[in-house]
C-alpha positions as CSV (number, residue, x, y, z in Angstrom):
1,M,-17.5,-219.0,-20.6
2,Y,-16.9,-217.5,-24.4
3,R,-19.5,-215.4,-23.4
4,L,-18.2,-214.2,-20.2
5,Q,-14.1,-213.4,-22.3
6,A,-15.5,-211.8,-25.1
7,L,-18.5,-210.0,-23.7
8,M,-16.9,-208.5,-19.9
9,P,-13.3,-206.5,-21.6
10,I,-16.3,-204.3,-23.7
11,A,-18.3,-203.6,-20.3
12,F,-15.5,-202.3,-18.9
13,D,-14.7,-200.3,-21.8
14,R,-14.8,-196.0,-20.4
15,K,-17.2,-196.3,-22.5
16,Y,-19.6,-197.9,-19.0
17,D,-17.0,-196.4,-16.0
18,Q,-20.6,-194.2,-15.2
19,Y,-22.5,-197.8,-15.4
20,R,-19.4,-199.5,-12.6
21,N,-18.0,-199.3,-9.9
22,D,-15.2,-200.8,-9.8
23,G,-13.8,-200.6,-5.8
24,A,-16.9,-201.8,-4.6
25,G,-16.3,-204.4,-7.7
26,T,-20.3,-203.8,-8.6
27,M,-21.7,-203.2,-11.7
28,H,-25.4,-201.7,-13.1
29,L,-27.9,-204.5,-14.0
30,A,-28.8,-203.2,-17.2
31,L,-24.5,-203.8,-17.2
32,M,-24.4,-207.2,-16.4
33,T,-28.2,-208.4,-18.1
34,A,-26.3,-206.5,-21.6
35,I,-23.6,-209.5,-21.3
36,A,-26.4,-212.3,-20.8
37,Y,-28.7,-211.1,-23.7
38,A,-26.6,-209.2,-26.7
39,P,-25.9,-211.7,-29.3
40,C,-23.1,-213.7,-28.6
41,S,-20.5,-216.0,-31.0
42,P,-16.6,-216.8,-31.6
43,R,-17.6,-216.2,-35.6
44,M,-18.0,-212.9,-34.8
45,T,-15.7,-210.2,-34.9
46,P,-14.9,-208.2,-32.6
47,K,-16.4,-204.9,-33.7
48,V,-18.9,-206.8,-34.3
49,L,-19.7,-208.4,-30.5
50,R,-19.1,-204.7,-29.6
51,A,-21.7,-203.1,-31.3
52,S,-23.8,-206.3,-30.4
53,F,-23.9,-205.4,-26.9
54,D,-24.4,-201.5,-27.3
55,K,-27.2,-202.2,-29.0
56,A,-28.5,-204.4,-26.7
57,F,-27.2,-201.9,-23.4
58,R,-29.2,-199.1,-25.3
59,E,-32.3,-201.9,-25.7
60,I,-31.9,-203.0,-21.9
61,L,-31.0,-199.3,-20.1
62,P,-34.1,-197.8,-20.5
63,Q,-36.0,-200.6,-19.1
64,V,-34.4,-201.1,-16.2
65,E,-34.1,-197.9,-14.8
66,A,-37.8,-197.3,-15.8
67,A,-38.3,-200.7,-13.9
68,D,-36.1,-198.6,-10.6
69,T,-38.9,-195.7,-11.0
70,L,-41.7,-198.2,-9.5
71,H,-40.4,-199.0,-6.7
């Protein structure tokens, strides 16, 4: 639960608007995966959490997009 409370607000930042469809309530697979994958701890400051999320998203996005081109 902490992971969702800490990382979901980051995923809803303007930086990630193009990867979400707020009207339909959907988000890009890479964005959901970054929420699940990014290192996250109550001991991390908000700045470190954001950096952790950004790094995870940058690593995951090309992999997901490459997999999309295969199908």
